[in-house]
C-alpha positions as MATLAB code, in Angstrom:
seq = 'YILDINGYQITSTILNQDIKPNDNPLFSPCKKNDCHNLKSYFYSAVILETEFFTSHKYISIATGRLCQTNSVLFPHPNGNKYVACIDYYVSSIEKTDD';
ca = [
       2.708    9.013   15.093;
       4.420    9.896   11.911;
       3.613    8.802    8.285;
       5.666    8.791    5.347;
       4.430   10.485    2.028;
       2.915    7.131    0.983;
       0.762    6.912    4.232;
       2.924    4.388    6.007;
       3.445    4.682    9.718;
       7.179    5.121   10.402;
       6.936    5.468   14.199;
       5.290    3.726   16.993;
       1.978    5.134   18.228;
       2.735    7.036   21.444;
      -0.155    7.105   23.753;
      -0.693    9.472   26.697;
       0.254    7.714   29.812;
      -3.170    8.572   31.337;
      -4.943    6.454   28.583;
      -5.920    2.931   29.774;
      -5.644    0.190   27.128;
      -8.831   -1.100   26.030;
      -9.621   -4.721   26.859;
     -11.606   -5.286   23.744;
      -9.355   -7.152   21.237;
     -10.914   -5.153   18.357;
      -8.939   -2.149   19.460;
      -5.141   -1.555   19.606;
      -2.745    1.147   18.579;
      -1.328    1.057   14.960;
       2.201   -0.131   14.579;
       5.069    0.739   12.332;
       4.458   -0.060    8.618;
       0.637    0.126    9.075;
      -0.907    1.972    6.130;
      -3.076    5.142    6.572;
      -3.239    6.172    3.022;
      -7.035    5.983    2.761;
      -7.598    8.109    5.906;
      -8.773   11.585    5.452;
      -6.154   12.925    7.949;
      -3.375   11.691    5.745;
      -4.458   12.577    2.175;
      -5.936   15.858    3.231;
      -2.690   16.865    4.963;
      -0.874   15.994    1.780;
      -3.238   18.020   -0.434;
      -3.329   20.981    1.980;
       0.541   20.838    2.351;
       1.569   22.970    5.354;
      -1.891   23.753    6.527;
      -3.325   21.802    9.546;
      -6.195   19.431    8.886;
      -8.575   18.351   11.468;
     -10.695   15.203   10.736;
     -14.226   14.484   11.379;
     -15.056   12.677   14.591;
     -14.640    8.823   14.513;
     -14.186    5.866   16.726;
     -10.349    5.271   17.457;
      -9.056    1.883   16.462;
      -6.404    2.376   19.256;
      -8.739    2.714   22.049;
     -12.349    2.592   20.950;
     -13.194    6.057   22.100;
     -14.513    8.922   20.031;
     -11.639   10.992   18.684;
     -10.389   13.301   15.988;
      -7.029   13.769   14.251;
      -4.998   16.793   13.586;
      -2.466   16.371   10.921;
       0.020   18.367    9.047;
       2.555   17.691    6.190;
       6.190   18.969    7.051;
       9.448   18.799    5.253;
      12.514   16.986    6.987;
      16.071   18.082    6.652;
      16.671   14.864    4.768;
      14.528   16.125    1.847;
      11.461   13.851    2.465;
       8.161   15.024    3.488;
       6.109   13.483    6.397;
       2.704   13.814    8.011;
       2.686   14.262   11.726;
      -0.719   13.032   13.338;
      -1.953   13.818   16.665;
      -5.396   12.107   17.933;
      -7.356   13.612   20.763;
     -10.538   12.651   22.499;
     -13.751   14.260   22.202;
     -16.634   13.957   24.599;
     -19.599   13.415   22.186;
     -20.998   13.649   18.700;
     -22.615   17.051   18.518;
     -26.418   16.982   17.819;
     -27.774   19.208   14.997;
     -31.225   20.559   15.007;
     -33.099   19.779   11.896;
];
């Protein structure tokens, strides 16, 4: 999905065709005009400009599965800047030895 410079989603969320929708009504993919401006993958990409950002692991609101998001700010030929986001699934939360 793509976000505008204010954090609003300007595209539909595109899911891998191998991903099965979650039957739980709490989870569904974001839609156009949903706001992501408080998400670390948005504001960190804007701050870092053209460097890729990888979020911490979190539960996806699209599927309910553990995921991370890669994001990057990019310029468009129309003169505007946008943030490209790609979510991917991770198998588990890594344990740390304390």
